[in-house]
N, C-alpha and C positions, 0 to 999 in steps of 0.2 A: 381425539383426531389421531389417526394413525401416523406414526413417525417412522423415517427411513433409518437404517442403521448407520452408525457413525461412519463405517467404511464407505457406504453409499454416499453419504454427506461429504466426506472427505474428498471422494474421487469428484463429485460434482463441483464442489467449492474449489478444488485444485484446478478443474478445467476452467471454471470461472476466472480464477486469478490469472491462469496462464493465458486465457483469451485477452484480457485486458493489459497484461503485461508483454506478451509475445507478439500480439498484432501490431503495436508500434514498432517492435523490433523488426517485424517482417517489412513494414513500410520504410523504416529508418534509412536503409542503404540507398532506397530510391529516392527518397526525400533529400538526403544529404547531396546526392548527385544532380538533382533537378532544381531544388529550391536554393540550395547553397546556404551557407552559414549566416549571413547577414539577414536574409529573409526569414530563416528559421528562428534566429535570435529575436527577430521583431515580433513574430508570432508568440513565441514561448513568453517574452516579456509581457505583451498585452494578455495573454491567457491566464498568466499568474495573477494579474489584477482581477479579471473576471471570476478567478477562482476564489478569491476572497468573498465575493458577493454571493457565490454558491454556498460557501460554508455559512455565511450569516443567514441564508435561506433555509438552510437545513437545521441550523441551531442545535447541534448535538443530537439530532433525532436518530441517527444511525446507531449510536451506543445505546441511547435511552429507550429507543423504540424496540430493538432486539430484545432489551432485558425486560421490558414490562410486558410485552407480547408474550415472551417465553414463560413468565410467571402466571399469565392468565390462559394459556393455550389449552387447558384441559376443561374449561367452562365456555361454551360456544357463545352464550349471552355476555359473559364478561369480555370474552375476545372481542366481540363486535362492537360493545360500547367503548372499550378501550382504543380501538383502532379509529373508530369514526370520531371520537373526541379529539384524539390526537392528530389525526389527518386534517381535521377543521382547523386546528391551531396552525398546523403546518401550512395551510393554504393562505390563511390570513397574513403569517409572517412573509412567506414566499412573495406574495403580490405586492407588499410594501417594499421588500428588497428589489424586486425586478423594476418597479417604478423608479427607485432611486438609481439603479444602474443605467438605466435608459437615460435619465435626466444627466448623469455623469457622461454618458457616451455623446450625447447631443452637444454638451457644451466643451468637451475635451478639445484642446487645441492641439498644436503639433503637427507633424508631417501628415498630409492627406491619407497616404497609406495606413498610418497608424490609425487614424480616425475611422477609415472604412472597416478595419478589422474589429476596432472596439465596438462599433455598431453591430456588426455581424456576431460578435459573442454575446449580444443580448439573448439570442437563441440558447446559448449554452447556459447562461444564468437562468432563464425560463424553465429549462429542464428540471432544475431543482424542485419546482412545484409539483411535479409528477413522480418523484422518486419515493416509491414505497418498497424498496427492497428489503427495508427493516421488518417488514411484516412477514416475508418468506423466511428470512434468516431466523427471526424469533420462533417461528413454527418448525424450523429445520426442514423446510421445503426448498432445497437447493436446485432441484432439477428444473423446475418452472423458470427460474431466473436465468440459467445456464443456456437453457436450449433456444430461448427467444433473443438472449443477449448475442448468442453465437451467429444467429442468422442476420441480425442488424449489423453486427461488427464485420462480418463477411462481405455485405453489400457495401458498406462504407469502404473498406479496403479496395474492392473492385473499382469503385467510382473514382478513387484517388489515382489508381493506374490508368485509367481511361482519361481523366479530365486534367490532371495536373502535369504540365510538361516543363515549366520553367519557372524562374523567380517571380516573373509577372502573375503567376497563377496562385500566389499565396493567399489572396482573398477567396479563390475557389476551394483551397485545401481547408481554410478556416470555416467556410460554409458547411462543407461536407462533414467535418468533424462535430461541429456543434449540432447540426441535424441529425447526425448519427446518435449522438448523446441524448437528445430530445426524443426521438422515435424509440430508441432502446428502452426509455423509461415509461413512455406511454403505453407501450404494447403489453405491460404488465397490469394495467389498471382493470381491464374487463375480467380477467381471471381472479384478481384480489376481490373485486366486489362481489363475485359469486361466492368466494370462499368465506367471506365473513358475515354477509347478509345484512339486511336493514335492521336497525334497533333504534329506539328512542335514547336520547342522552340530553343532558341539560348544560347550560352555561357553567355551572359548578364543575362538572365532568371535564370540561374544556380547561378551566382555570387550574385545576389541580396539576397539570402537567407543566404549568409555567415555571415553577420554581426549579424542579429538577432539570428541565430543558436548558434554563439560563444557566445553571450550575455546570451542567456538562458543555455547554457552549464555551465557556472559558477554556475548557480543555481543548475543545476542537480548534479554536481560535489560536491558542498558544502553539498547538502542534503545527498548524498551518503556517504560523509566524515563522518557524525555524525549518520548515520543509519546502515550503513554496517561496516565501518572502525572500530567501536566497536569490532566487532568479529575479525578483523584482529589484533587490538592492543592485545586484550585478547590472541590470538594464540603466539604473540611475548613475551608478557610481563607476561603472566600467564600460565595456563595449558590447554591442549586441553579438559580436562574434564569440564573446566570452560567455554570453548566455547560452549560445548554442553547444559550445563546447561542454559547458557544466551539466546541461540538461541531457545531451546524448551520452555522457558518461555515466550520469545517473540512472539512465534506462538500463545500461547494461549491468550496473551494481545492483539495482533494485529487482531485476528479473528473477535471480535465484531465490529471492524471498518468497516466491509464490508457494513453494513447498511448506515452508514454515507458516506463513500467515494464513494459508488455507486452513491449516490444522487449527489455529487459534480461533478463527471465525466460526469453524464447525463446533469446536468445543465449548465457546461462550455460553450458548443457551443451556447446554447440558450442565456446565459448571455452575451457572445461575440456579438451576433447579436443586442441584446437590446442596449449594449453600443454604438455600431455603430451607431444605429438609434436614439440614444439620448432619449431612454425611460426610464429615471431614475425612475419615479415613479413605473413603473411595476417592474423594477428590484429590487428597494428597497422592495417591497412586497415580492418578491421571497427570497430576502436576510433575512429578519425577519423572515418568516416562516420556513425557513431551519435552522435558528440558533435555534429556540425554538425546532424544531423536533431533531436535534442534540443534544442538552442539555439534552432533556428528555431521549432519547437512552443511551447516555455515561454516564451520572451520575448513572443510575441505575446499569450498569456494573461496574462502578468506586467503587461502594459500595457492590455490590453483590458478586463480584469475590473474594475479600479477605476473605470473610466469608466462602468460600468452598474450597479455593485453596489447603490448606495442604491435605485434605482428596482426593480432586480431582487428584492431581498429583501422589498420591501413588497407586490409583486405575488405572489411565490412563496410566502413563508412567511405573509404577513399582517402588519398593522401592529404586532402585539405583539412580532414579531421584527425590527423596524426597526433596533434596535441592531447587528444583524449587518453591515449595510451597511459601517460604518466598520471593523469588526473584520476583515471580508474584505479591505478594501483595505490593512489593516497587515499582514495575513498573506501576501499574494500573492507576495512574493519567494521564498517557500518553494517555489513550482512550479519555478522555475529551479534554485534550489540543491539540492533533493531530486531533481529529474529528472536533471540532470547528473551529480550524485554517484552515482545509482543505476546509470548507465552505466559509470562507474569501476569500481565493485564488480563488476558482473556480467561485465565484459569482461577485467578485470586483477587485481584485488585476490583475489577468491575463486578463480578458476581457478588462479592461481599460488600458492595456499594461504598467502597472507599473513595467517593467522589472528592471530598474536601481534601484529603491527602494527595490524590492524584492531581487536583487542580494546582496544589502548591508546587508539587514536582514539575508540571509541564509550564507553569508560570516562570519557575526559575530556569528551566530549559531555554524558553524563548528570550528571557533577559540574557542569559549567558551568550546565546547565539547572535542576538542583535547587537550587543556591545562589541563582540569580537568582530563581527561584519563590519561595523563601523570603522573599527580601528584598523582592520586588516586589508579589507578590499581595496582601498585606495592605494595601498603599498604592494600587495601580493597579488591582486586581481582575482582570478577564479579560485586560486589556492587559499586565499582568506577565507572564501566562502565554505571551503572544504574544512578547513580548521575550525571555523565556527560551528559547522554541523557536527564533526566528531566530538567536540568538547561538549557541546549540549546534549548529545545522545549518551555519551559516556556517563555524565552526571546523572541523567535521568536513569540510566540503567542501575547505577549504584544506589540511586534514592529508592528505586522500586525493589531492589533485592533487600533493602532494610525494612520496607513495608511487609514483605512476604517472610520475613525470617521465622516466623512461628510456624509456618507450613514448609518450608524448605530453608536449611541453613546457608548462609553465603558461600561457605567453603565447598559445598556441593557443586557449585559452579566451577570453582578452580580446579577441583578433583576430576570434574568430566573434562574441562577445556584441556589441561595440560596433555594427556595421552594423545588426544586427537590433534593438537598443535604440533607434537612431536612427529606425528605421522605425516601431517600436512607439510612440514618443512622438508621432510625427506623427499615428499613428492615434488615439491618447488625445486629443489636441487636436480633432481633427475630430469625434469621438464626443461629447466634452463641449459642443462647439458646437452639435451637433445636438440634444442632450438639452434645449437651451434652447427651441428651437422645436418640437419633437416633442411630441405629447400623452403624458401619464402613464398610458399604457395598454399592454396586451400588444402591440398592433400597433406602437406607437411603440417599444417596447423591441426588438421584432424587427427593426424597420427599423435602428435604432441598431447592433444587433449585426451585421447583413448588412452595412452599409456599412463598419463597421470589419473585418470579416473580409474582404470584397472588396479594401479598400484595402491592407491588411497582406499578404494572400496575393498580389496582384499586384506590390506593391514587392518581396516576398521572391523571387518568380519571377524578375523582371527581375535583381535582384541575383546571384542564383544562376547565372543563364543567362551573365551577363556576367563575373563574377569567379570563379566555380567551374563551369567548363563541363562538368567530368568527374563532378561529384558526383551528379546525378541518374542517370547511366549506371551508375555504381558502386553506388548503392544498389540499383537495379533488378537489376543482373547478380550482384552479390557478396553484398549484405546480405540480399536477400530471395528471388532465385530460385534461387540455387545451392543443391544439397542437401548 
């Protein structure tokens, strides 16, 4: 099966990540001004509960499916048998989870508005049944996913602008969002079925996926526990407004990660094959180059975003969401921690099948996050959730560095971080000084952002050219252009 180049895959995956991260950001200012913080907090809270059921339906298939499809991609019959046996198991699990969620939604008490949204979210949970993106990722066929997803997301965005006009339309917004997710998954099915073709498989073929799926499900549930459960706990232990502030701050912090996470998703199938072929030297080259790339990108955001976050949220979300400025500034270390940690997972931990070690890491992450949330949210509100996330992610990053020490020494991260941190701090100081004299307008904000980006980009270019002369060539030749 013909594969696209890593450059092509990276661009398509970047577009896909950008679509799913930036489309909500396009809608966010409109939703903040029409639905307001309480209605948005209610939707986010209930959606976070539904998301747990989606995770249960998928049961680790995103990671496991990509890895096993990548390993069988060269043999059509093996590919078809792997796909159909895994998809059959996925259908059985998903149907069971959907029925459990529907029962939960019907029996749920509370406000009438909460119950209506909870029932609507059944559609969102049902979308997990048709999620086969892992097939296309495993085959390094990213263009099909991106093109179809773009069309569906664009239609979803248009419908929101047309139909959502005030807080009373929160149910309409929930319905549009849930149906958009469902349709986005279903449109991929016909092409997938043509791609793999029919093949005979046995119950034993299905059963062999159970243990690795459940093993990775521990990872996925634990990740969900400390990335989504924050919003659920804020809804339980704080106010719906705080849920909205946390969610809409997290949207801004998460958006820059598309640059790095796209690279990680593109590289995981390639790294899995290199690991299976025992080409450690080539894999090490990819890993070191990706870490340098991730550090350069994320550290710039880590220092640049706090410099403009206060003005940005007032102009972008409106005065009602002004609290998000400080929340974003406190969250921003997550950009570097999550971005670089994702490179380690996609390039080494997952390709080498270190599921048990990664399970332990994620379980401890979730435990740290859960304990800190319980202790801090009642006292500090939204900042308690932020502290819990930071502590959990930092622990996980250190744990993963230890797992990867044979491939990349821990001191490499510090040596690559410090120069970019120095350049980022200089950029922060310059932008803050500019903010004193610039008008508090969109033009003033854009001027500050442009000045900071030009300064950091120039300093980074000069540093890389002087101290890492082979880096740019390695990225272009080995990381992006090679097939």
